[in-house]
VMD Tcl script that builds the backbone (N, CA, C; Angstrom):
set m [mol new atoms 318]
animate dup $m
set s [atomselect $m all]
$s set {name element resname resid chain x y z} {
  {N N MET 1 A 55.522 -8.775 -40.711}
  {CA C MET 1 A 54.609 -8.910 -38.855}
  {C C MET 1 A 53.496 -9.315 -39.689}
  {N N VAL 2 A 52.841 -10.606 -38.900}
  {CA C VAL 2 A 51.517 -10.982 -39.090}
  {C C VAL 2 A 50.527 -9.848 -38.128}
  {N N ARG 3 A 49.443 -9.684 -38.710}
  {CA C ARG 3 A 48.737 -8.627 -38.276}
  {C C ARG 3 A 47.640 -9.314 -37.112}
  {N N ASN 4 A 47.209 -10.496 -37.251}
  {CA C ASN 4 A 46.028 -10.981 -36.471}
  {C C ASN 4 A 46.957 -12.052 -35.414}
  {N N ARG 5 A 48.680 -12.423 -35.217}
  {CA C ARG 5 A 48.922 -13.048 -34.637}
  {C C ARG 5 A 48.807 -13.134 -33.247}
  {N N LYS 6 A 48.211 -13.771 -32.767}
  {CA C LYS 6 A 48.173 -14.492 -30.973}
  {C C LYS 6 A 49.469 -14.728 -30.515}
  {N N LYS 7 A 49.662 -13.735 -29.351}
  {CA C LYS 7 A 50.995 -14.243 -28.671}
  {C C LYS 7 A 50.678 -15.420 -27.988}
  {N N GLU 8 A 51.738 -16.498 -27.781}
  {CA C GLU 8 A 51.429 -17.610 -26.971}
  {C C GLU 8 A 52.149 -17.458 -25.813}
  {N N LYS 9 A 51.346 -17.015 -24.646}
  {CA C LYS 9 A 52.241 -16.751 -23.520}
  {C C LYS 9 A 52.207 -17.713 -22.416}
  {N N THR 10 A 52.998 -18.181 -21.780}
  {CA C THR 10 A 52.927 -19.472 -20.648}
  {C C THR 10 A 52.941 -18.706 -19.256}
  {N N LYS 11 A 53.147 -17.369 -19.281}
  {CA C LYS 11 A 53.374 -16.585 -17.888}
  {C C LYS 11 A 52.070 -16.668 -17.286}
  {N N GLY 12 A 52.253 -17.017 -16.119}
  {CA C GLY 12 A 50.770 -17.433 -15.275}
  {C C GLY 12 A 49.842 -18.420 -15.217}
  {N N ASN 13 A 50.184 -19.217 -16.502}
  {CA C ASN 13 A 49.248 -20.151 -16.703}
  {C C ASN 13 A 49.103 -21.344 -15.468}
  {N N PHE 14 A 48.537 -21.483 -14.997}
  {CA C PHE 14 A 48.643 -22.822 -14.193}
  {C C PHE 14 A 47.128 -23.212 -13.751}
  {N N ASP 15 A 47.029 -24.380 -13.438}
  {CA C ASP 15 A 45.798 -25.401 -12.832}
  {C C ASP 15 A 45.909 -24.796 -11.514}
  {N N ALA 16 A 44.717 -24.368 -10.845}
  {CA C ALA 16 A 44.043 -24.262 -9.342}
  {C C ALA 16 A 44.481 -25.588 -8.400}
  {N N GLU 17 A 44.090 -26.529 -9.135}
  {CA C GLU 17 A 43.597 -27.877 -8.465}
  {C C GLU 17 A 45.269 -28.221 -8.410}
  {N N SER 18 A 46.193 -28.123 -9.497}
  {CA C SER 18 A 47.492 -28.391 -9.154}
  {C C SER 18 A 48.104 -27.735 -8.449}
  {N N MET 19 A 47.931 -26.448 -8.432}
  {CA C MET 19 A 48.593 -25.602 -7.159}
  {C C MET 19 A 48.282 -26.075 -6.176}
  {N N LYS 20 A 47.127 -26.318 -5.509}
  {CA C LYS 20 A 46.585 -26.682 -4.260}
  {C C LYS 20 A 47.032 -27.934 -3.914}
  {N N GLU 21 A 47.282 -28.539 -4.828}
  {CA C GLU 21 A 47.646 -30.270 -4.560}
  {C C GLU 21 A 49.155 -30.069 -4.109}
  {N N CYS 22 A 49.917 -28.943 -4.736}
  {CA C CYS 22 A 51.653 -28.967 -4.783}
  {C C CYS 22 A 51.485 -28.511 -3.321}
  {N N VAL 23 A 50.891 -27.294 -3.322}
  {CA C VAL 23 A 51.060 -26.810 -1.880}
  {C C VAL 23 A 50.621 -27.657 -0.362}
  {N N ALA 24 A 49.619 -28.462 -0.780}
  {CA C ALA 24 A 49.650 -29.418 0.131}
  {C C ALA 24 A 50.855 -30.422 0.357}
  {N N ALA 25 A 51.340 -30.676 -0.691}
  {CA C ALA 25 A 52.375 -31.771 -0.593}
  {C C ALA 25 A 53.882 -31.010 -0.049}
  {N N ILE 26 A 53.806 -29.730 -0.187}
  {CA C ILE 26 A 54.989 -29.130 0.550}
  {C C ILE 26 A 54.461 -28.736 1.943}
  {N N LEU 27 A 53.305 -28.580 2.426}
  {CA C LEU 27 A 53.090 -28.469 3.725}
  {C C LEU 27 A 53.169 -30.096 4.341}
  {N N ASP 28 A 53.093 -30.784 3.820}
  {CA C ASP 28 A 53.503 -32.123 4.158}
  {C C ASP 28 A 54.839 -32.775 4.260}
  {N N GLY 29 A 55.578 -32.007 4.102}
  {CA C GLY 29 A 57.393 -31.926 4.200}
  {C C GLY 29 A 57.950 -32.316 2.663}
  {N N GLU 30 A 57.226 -32.179 1.714}
  {CA C GLU 30 A 58.248 -32.514 0.532}
  {C C GLU 30 A 58.978 -31.137 0.077}
  {N N SER 31 A 59.826 -30.904 -0.557}
  {CA C SER 31 A 60.583 -29.443 -0.656}
  {C C SER 31 A 60.032 -29.138 -1.681}
  {N N ILE 32 A 60.221 -27.589 -1.917}
  {CA C ILE 32 A 59.270 -26.741 -2.911}
  {C C ILE 32 A 59.874 -27.206 -4.328}
  {N N ARG 33 A 60.869 -27.007 -4.734}
  {CA C ARG 33 A 61.703 -27.461 -5.833}
  {C C ARG 33 A 61.030 -28.854 -6.436}
  {N N ASN 34 A 61.308 -29.627 -5.831}
  {CA C ASN 34 A 60.583 -30.879 -6.066}
  {C C ASN 34 A 59.159 -31.287 -6.327}
  {N N ALA 35 A 58.208 -30.650 -5.289}
  {CA C ALA 35 A 56.711 -30.583 -5.552}
  {C C ALA 35 A 56.718 -29.726 -7.069}
  {N N ALA 36 A 57.316 -28.623 -7.025}
  {CA C ALA 36 A 56.846 -27.728 -8.005}
  {C C ALA 36 A 57.158 -28.578 -9.349}
  {N N LYS 37 A 58.263 -29.261 -9.331}
  {CA C LYS 37 A 58.763 -29.932 -10.606}
  {C C LYS 37 A 57.885 -31.151 -11.059}
  {N N ARG 38 A 57.382 -31.618 -9.797}
  {CA C ARG 38 A 56.185 -32.948 -10.093}
  {C C ARG 38 A 55.230 -32.370 -10.455}
  {N N PHE 39 A 54.554 -31.434 -10.158}
  {CA C PHE 39 A 53.220 -30.978 -10.612}
  {C C PHE 39 A 53.643 -29.714 -12.013}
  {N N GLY 40 A 54.812 -29.860 -12.526}
  {CA C GLY 40 A 54.684 -28.393 -13.689}
  {C C GLY 40 A 54.482 -27.248 -13.339}
  {N N LEU 41 A 54.979 -26.744 -12.096}
  {CA C LEU 41 A 54.756 -25.504 -11.842}
  {C C LEU 41 A 56.067 -24.533 -11.719}
  {N N LYS 42 A 56.035 -23.410 -11.712}
  {CA C LYS 42 A 57.496 -22.692 -11.612}
  {C C LYS 42 A 57.855 -22.707 -9.997}
  {N N TYR 43 A 58.873 -22.774 -9.307}
  {CA C TYR 43 A 58.876 -22.721 -7.843}
  {C C TYR 43 A 58.808 -21.378 -7.357}
  {N N GLN 44 A 59.215 -20.202 -8.182}
  {CA C GLN 44 A 59.034 -19.340 -7.437}
  {C C GLN 44 A 57.289 -18.644 -6.983}
  {N N THR 45 A 56.843 -19.168 -7.916}
  {CA C THR 45 A 55.265 -19.028 -7.527}
  {C C THR 45 A 54.356 -20.018 -7.049}
  {N N VAL 46 A 55.076 -21.037 -6.772}
  {CA C VAL 46 A 54.678 -22.030 -5.618}
  {C C VAL 46 A 55.152 -21.471 -4.290}
  {N N GLY 47 A 56.475 -20.989 -4.276}
  {CA C GLY 47 A 56.699 -20.593 -2.937}
  {C C GLY 47 A 55.747 -19.234 -2.347}
  {N N MET 48 A 55.453 -18.733 -3.520}
  {CA C MET 48 A 54.564 -17.221 -2.872}
  {C C MET 48 A 53.323 -17.814 -2.260}
  {N N TYR 49 A 52.648 -18.722 -3.049}
  {CA C TYR 49 A 51.512 -19.526 -2.484}
  {C C TYR 49 A 51.797 -19.705 -1.223}
  {N N VAL 50 A 52.735 -20.701 -1.147}
  {CA C VAL 50 A 53.107 -21.763 0.214}
  {C C VAL 50 A 53.402 -20.529 1.244}
  {N N LYS 51 A 54.065 -19.447 0.932}
  {CA C LYS 51 A 53.926 -18.267 2.233}
  {C C LYS 51 A 52.771 -18.046 2.460}
  {N N LYS 52 A 51.700 -17.524 1.388}
  {CA C LYS 52 A 50.453 -17.157 1.706}
  {C C LYS 52 A 49.855 -18.205 2.455}
  {N N PHE 53 A 49.764 -19.307 2.520}
  {CA C PHE 53 A 49.273 -20.418 3.337}
  {C C PHE 53 A 50.151 -20.671 4.601}
  {N N ARG 54 A 51.015 -20.254 4.654}
  {CA C ARG 54 A 51.769 -20.604 6.132}
  {C C ARG 54 A 51.416 -19.133 7.001}
  {N N ASP 55 A 51.423 -17.908 6.517}
  {CA C ASP 55 A 50.940 -16.798 6.840}
  {C C ASP 55 A 49.673 -16.886 7.459}
  {N N ASN 56 A 48.809 -17.294 6.780}
  {CA C ASN 56 A 47.332 -17.548 7.327}
  {C C ASN 56 A 46.474 -18.839 6.916}
  {N N PRO 57 A 46.831 -20.043 8.086}
  {CA C PRO 57 A 46.454 -21.134 8.102}
  {C C PRO 57 A 45.189 -21.362 7.652}
  {N N GLU 58 A 44.372 -20.543 8.608}
  {CA C GLU 58 A 43.039 -20.821 8.255}
  {C C GLU 58 A 42.109 -19.968 7.480}
  {N N GLY 59 A 42.614 -19.035 6.812}
  {CA C GLY 59 A 42.056 -18.184 5.928}
  {C C GLY 59 A 41.854 -18.608 4.608}
  {N N GLU 60 A 40.631 -17.922 3.784}
  {CA C GLU 60 A 40.062 -18.083 2.617}
  {C C GLU 60 A 41.460 -17.883 1.641}
  {N N HIS 61 A 41.535 -18.991 0.766}
  {CA C HIS 61 A 42.745 -18.957 -0.075}
  {C C HIS 61 A 42.442 -18.856 -1.500}
  {N N ASP 62 A 42.499 -18.356 -2.235}
  {CA C ASP 62 A 42.282 -18.068 -3.361}
  {C C ASP 62 A 43.297 -18.521 -4.639}
  {N N MET 63 A 43.107 -19.149 -5.315}
  {CA C MET 63 A 44.022 -19.810 -6.271}
  {C C MET 63 A 43.654 -19.247 -7.650}
  {N N LYS 64 A 43.278 -17.979 -8.047}
  {CA C LYS 64 A 43.148 -17.620 -9.534}
  {C C LYS 64 A 44.208 -16.966 -9.646}
  {N N LEU 65 A 44.331 -16.541 -11.016}
  {CA C LEU 65 A 45.433 -16.044 -11.572}
  {C C LEU 65 A 45.627 -14.465 -11.377}
  {N N ARG 66 A 46.555 -13.817 -11.175}
  {CA C ARG 66 A 46.610 -12.519 -10.867}
  {C C ARG 66 A 46.590 -11.715 -11.738}
  {N N ASN 67 A 46.847 -12.141 -12.912}
  {CA C ASN 67 A 47.143 -10.935 -14.517}
  {C C ASN 67 A 45.203 -10.850 -14.408}
  {N N ASP 68 A 44.200 -11.332 -14.217}
  {CA C ASP 68 A 43.120 -10.889 -14.665}
  {C C ASP 68 A 42.645 -9.820 -14.128}
  {N N THR 69 A 43.615 -9.334 -12.496}
  {CA C THR 69 A 42.942 -8.013 -11.930}
  {C C THR 69 A 43.010 -6.744 -12.576}
  {N N ARG 70 A 44.120 -6.935 -13.693}
  {CA C ARG 70 A 44.418 -5.576 -14.434}
  {C C ARG 70 A 43.570 -5.091 -15.302}
  {N N LYS 71 A 42.665 -6.277 -15.897}
  {CA C LYS 71 A 41.892 -6.042 -16.778}
  {C C LYS 71 A 40.711 -4.972 -16.767}
  {N N VAL 72 A 40.682 -3.958 -17.724}
  {CA C VAL 72 A 39.842 -2.953 -17.971}
  {C C VAL 72 A 38.618 -3.413 -18.178}
  {N N PHE 73 A 38.228 -4.376 -19.339}
  {CA C PHE 73 A 37.029 -4.665 -19.562}
  {C C PHE 73 A 36.820 -6.170 -19.441}
  {N N THR 74 A 35.428 -6.841 -19.136}
  {CA C THR 74 A 35.800 -8.383 -19.403}
  {C C THR 74 A 35.867 -8.638 -20.673}
  {N N ASP 75 A 36.021 -10.092 -20.809}
  {CA C ASP 75 A 36.099 -10.695 -22.284}
  {C C ASP 75 A 34.841 -10.629 -22.768}
  {N N LYS 76 A 33.459 -10.322 -22.514}
  {CA C LYS 76 A 32.486 -10.292 -23.059}
  {C C LYS 76 A 32.511 -8.871 -23.780}
  {N N GLN 77 A 32.866 -7.772 -22.927}
  {CA C GLN 77 A 32.862 -6.733 -23.150}
  {C C GLN 77 A 33.588 -6.369 -24.532}
  {N N GLU 78 A 35.009 -7.051 -24.373}
  {CA C GLU 78 A 36.379 -6.809 -25.222}
  {C C GLU 78 A 35.447 -7.466 -26.427}
  {N N ASP 79 A 35.101 -8.389 -26.448}
  {CA C ASP 79 A 34.500 -9.065 -27.621}
  {C C ASP 79 A 33.247 -8.463 -28.471}
  {N N ASP 80 A 32.283 -7.899 -27.447}
  {CA C ASP 80 A 31.422 -7.056 -28.282}
  {C C ASP 80 A 32.138 -5.629 -28.646}
  {N N LEU 81 A 32.996 -5.104 -28.090}
  {CA C LEU 81 A 33.611 -3.759 -28.799}
  {C C LEU 81 A 34.442 -3.944 -29.786}
  {N N GLU 82 A 35.047 -5.150 -30.027}
  {CA C GLU 82 A 35.832 -5.645 -31.274}
  {C C GLU 82 A 34.856 -5.898 -32.407}
  {N N ALA 83 A 33.481 -6.434 -32.145}
  {CA C ALA 83 A 32.388 -6.822 -32.955}
  {C C ALA 83 A 32.172 -5.503 -33.452}
  {N N TYR 84 A 31.670 -4.182 -32.762}
  {CA C TYR 84 A 31.137 -3.140 -32.637}
  {C C TYR 84 A 31.904 -2.480 -33.866}
  {N N LEU 85 A 33.561 -2.553 -33.456}
  {CA C LEU 85 A 34.372 -1.573 -34.129}
  {C C LEU 85 A 34.659 -2.071 -35.667}
  {N N ILE 86 A 34.823 -3.385 -35.614}
  {CA C ILE 86 A 34.561 -4.133 -36.908}
  {C C ILE 86 A 33.378 -3.528 -37.753}
  {N N LYS 87 A 32.313 -3.640 -37.163}
  {CA C LYS 87 A 30.771 -3.525 -37.822}
  {C C LYS 87 A 31.062 -1.683 -38.281}
  {N N LEU 88 A 31.637 -1.037 -37.693}
  {CA C LEU 88 A 31.659 0.427 -37.815}
  {C C LEU 88 A 32.684 0.479 -39.265}
  {N N ASP 89 A 33.585 -0.349 -38.765}
  {CA C ASP 89 A 34.745 -0.268 -40.154}
  {C C ASP 89 A 34.089 -0.852 -41.432}
  {N N ARG 90 A 33.581 -2.091 -41.183}
  {CA C ARG 90 A 32.479 -2.463 -42.450}
  {C C ARG 90 A 31.815 -1.173 -43.240}
  {N N GLU 91 A 30.867 -0.597 -42.240}
  {CA C GLU 91 A 29.563 0.300 -42.515}
  {C C GLU 91 A 30.347 1.530 -43.783}
  {N N SER 92 A 31.287 2.024 -42.844}
  {CA C SER 92 A 32.230 3.342 -43.392}
  {C C SER 92 A 33.593 3.363 -43.519}
  {N N SER 93 A 33.995 2.347 -44.692}
  {CA C SER 93 A 35.687 2.289 -44.777}
  {C C SER 93 A 35.982 3.526 -45.115}
  {N N ASP 94 A 35.328 4.285 -46.065}
  {CA C ASP 94 A 35.993 5.620 -46.723}
  {C C ASP 94 A 35.608 6.784 -46.005}
  {N N ASN 95 A 34.591 6.975 -45.409}
  {CA C ASN 95 A 34.128 8.067 -44.358}
  {C C ASN 95 A 33.493 7.739 -43.076}
  {N N ILE 96 A 34.778 7.596 -42.220}
  {CA C ILE 96 A 34.484 7.327 -40.827}
  {C C ILE 96 A 34.153 8.559 -39.795}
  {N N GLU 97 A 34.412 9.741 -40.127}
  {CA C GLU 97 A 34.399 10.617 -39.651}
  {C C GLU 97 A 32.576 11.006 -39.702}
  {N N ASN 98 A 31.831 10.866 -40.703}
  {CA C ASN 98 A 30.394 10.703 -40.541}
  {C C ASN 98 A 29.747 9.971 -39.395}
  {N N LEU 99 A 30.468 8.766 -39.009}
  {CA C LEU 99 A 29.807 8.058 -38.117}
  {C C LEU 99 A 30.043 8.362 -36.667}
  {N N GLY 100 A 30.725 9.105 -36.262}
  {CA C GLY 100 A 31.320 10.073 -34.972}
  {C C GLY 100 A 32.274 9.013 -34.313}
  {N N PHE 101 A 33.000 8.262 -34.954}
  {CA C PHE 101 A 33.904 7.179 -34.667}
  {C C PHE 101 A 35.081 8.038 -33.853}
  {N N PRO 102 A 35.752 9.077 -34.204}
  {CA C PRO 102 A 36.765 9.904 -33.465}
  {C C PRO 102 A 35.732 10.140 -32.245}
  {N N GLN 103 A 34.542 10.682 -32.020}
  {CA C GLN 103 A 34.133 11.209 -30.561}
  {C C GLN 103 A 33.907 9.930 -29.857}
  {N N LEU 104 A 33.643 8.750 -30.362}
  {CA C LEU 104 A 33.521 7.358 -29.795}
  {C C LEU 104 A 34.939 7.474 -28.843}
  {N N VAL 105 A 35.948 7.256 -29.810}
  {CA C VAL 105 A 37.412 6.952 -29.124}
  {C C VAL 105 A 37.783 8.097 -28.365}
  {N N TYR 106 A 37.994 9.153 -28.507}
  {CA C TYR 106 A 38.412 10.327 -27.745}
  {C C TYR 106 A 37.223 10.629 -26.757}
}
mol reanalyze $m
mol bondsrecalc $m
mol representation Tube
mol addrep $m
């Protein structure tokens, strides 16, 4: 198994502009499946956004990905933490207990 392999995920990846255009096409009368296929989106996801628009036509509609809401750290914080842990590992590969690493983690 490769240690640093990045998983190629496709779930939840869409462009906000294409989603807005797709929803507008559906509200103009095009079917959900045809519009989703034309814009390269999943029809279930498009249906969810169309329902959101129909339930609240004048409201503010956010087209951001929902999977970002479950993040604990921001991307910058994750990068900083990763760099810090790598630095700790390099400084003390033999004796990590003296640096207080277990107390930092737990």
